[in-house]
C-alpha positions in Angstrom: 108.0 76.4 110.2 110.7 75.0 107.9 108.7 75.8 104.7 108.0 79.3 106.0 111.7 79.9 106.4 112.4 78.3 103.0 109.9 80.7 101.4 111.5 83.6 103.2 114.9 82.7 101.9 113.6 82.6 98.4 111.6 85.8 98.6 113.6 88.1 100.9 115.6 90.7 98.9 113.8 90.2 95.6 113.7 93.1 93.1 110.3 94.8 92.5 108.6 93.2 89.4 105.1 92.2 90.6 106.3 88.6 90.7 108.0 86.2 93.2 110.4 83.5 92.2 108.7 80.6 90.5 110.2 78.1 92.9 108.7 80.1 95.8 105.3 80.3 94.1 105.2 76.5 93.6 106.4 75.7 97.1 103.7 78.0 98.5 101.1 76.4 96.3 102.0 72.9 97.3 102.1 73.7 101.0 99.1 76.0 101.8 101.0 79.3 101.8 100.2 82.6 100.1 102.9 85.2 99.2 101.8 88.8 98.9 103.7 91.7 97.4 102.8 95.2 96.4 102.8 96.8 93.0 102.3 100.3 91.4 100.7 102.6 93.9 97.6 100.5 94.7 98.0 96.9 93.7 98.4 93.8 95.8 99.7 90.6 94.1 99.0 87.2 95.7 100.7 83.9 94.7 100.6 80.3 96.0 97.9 78.1 97.5 94.6 77.7 95.8 92.3 80.6 96.7 90.5 83.6 95.3 93.4 85.7 96.3 95.8 83.7 94.1 93.3 82.9 91.4 93.0 86.5 90.4 96.6 87.4 91.5 96.2 91.2 91.1 93.9 93.2 93.4 93.6 96.9 93.3 92.8 97.9 96.9 96.1 99.2 98.2 95.9 102.9 97.5 96.1 104.7 100.8 95.9 101.4 102.6 92.8 99.2 103.1 91.4 96.9 105.8 89.5 95.1 103.1 86.4 94.9 105.2 84.1 97.1 103.1 85.2 96.5 99.5 83.0 95.6 96.5 84.7 92.3 95.9 82.9 90.0 98.4 85.1 87.0 97.6 88.3 88.9 98.4 86.6 90.4 101.4 85.6 87.0 102.7 89.1 85.5 102.3 90.8 88.6 103.7 88.6 88.7 106.7 89.4 85.1 107.6 93.1 86.1 107.7 92.6 89.7 109.1 94.6 90.8 106.0 95.2 94.5 105.9 97.2 96.7 103.5 99.1 99.6 105.0 100.4 102.5 102.8 103.3 104.3 104.6 102.2 102.7 107.8 98.5 103.9 107.7 95.1 103.0 106.5 93.5 106.2 105.2 90.1 107.1 106.7 90.8 105.0 109.8 92.8 105.4 112.9 94.8 102.2 112.1 98.5 102.8 111.8 101.7 101.0 112.5 103.6 102.9 115.3 107.0 104.3 114.3 106.6 103.2 110.7 109.7 104.0 108.6 109.4 103.8 104.8 113.2 103.5 104.6 113.0 100.2 106.5 109.7 98.8 105.2 108.9 100.6 101.9 105.6 102.2 100.9 103.4 99.1 101.3 103.2 96.4 104.0 100.7 93.9 105.0 99.4 92.4 108.3 97.3 89.5 109.3 95.8 88.4 112.6 98.3 87.5 115.3 97.1 83.9 115.3 98.0 83.4 111.6 101.5 82.1 111.0 103.3 84.7 108.7 106.6 86.3 108.0 107.6 89.6 106.3 110.2 89.9 103.6 111.8 92.9 101.8 111.3 93.8 98.2 113.8 96.3 96.8 113.1 98.9 94.2 116.0 98.0 91.9 119.1 95.9 91.7 121.3 98.3 93.7 119.2 97.2 96.8 119.4 100.7 98.3 115.7 101.5 98.4 113.0 99.3 99.7 109.9 99.2 97.6 107.6 97.3 100.0 107.5 94.7 102.7 105.9 91.5 101.4 104.2 88.9 103.5 104.2 85.1 103.5 101.1 83.6 105.1 100.3 80.0 106.1 96.6 79.4 105.5 94.9 78.1 108.6 93.4 74.6 108.5 89.9 76.1 108.6 90.5 78.6 105.8 87.6 78.6 103.3 88.6 79.4 99.8 86.2 81.5 97.6 88.0 80.5 94.4 85.6 80.2 91.5 82.7 81.9 93.3 80.8 84.7 91.6 
């Protein structure tokens, strides 16, 4: 739990740039964590532990939200399904009934991410710019479970 809190302290309140602090990225990589942030209107960026998610860093499945269950990238699909990773756009996943009740973009931004309840994780805020008035997205720090199977390097 200590590393999760350390990562939170490093990431919470960062300014939107598609990146997380290098110190956070290295700490996550060394300790089996993945840090996810949103970018543009459809991108998900993943940093940290060795995995397909972090190997390719940028994934374009966020437009209108996505549960990542029926995507063309089977390696991403396999890793995301192990975590129950879902992308929410304004609190919803388009084309499904999945939504986050009482979602407020002023408190969470346009993007946010969820994982299964048995996965250790913590949300953090990413601001649109340095005045820190507008929230761009809510990022997610995820502790990979011991039985996580990486699809890094698979075709």
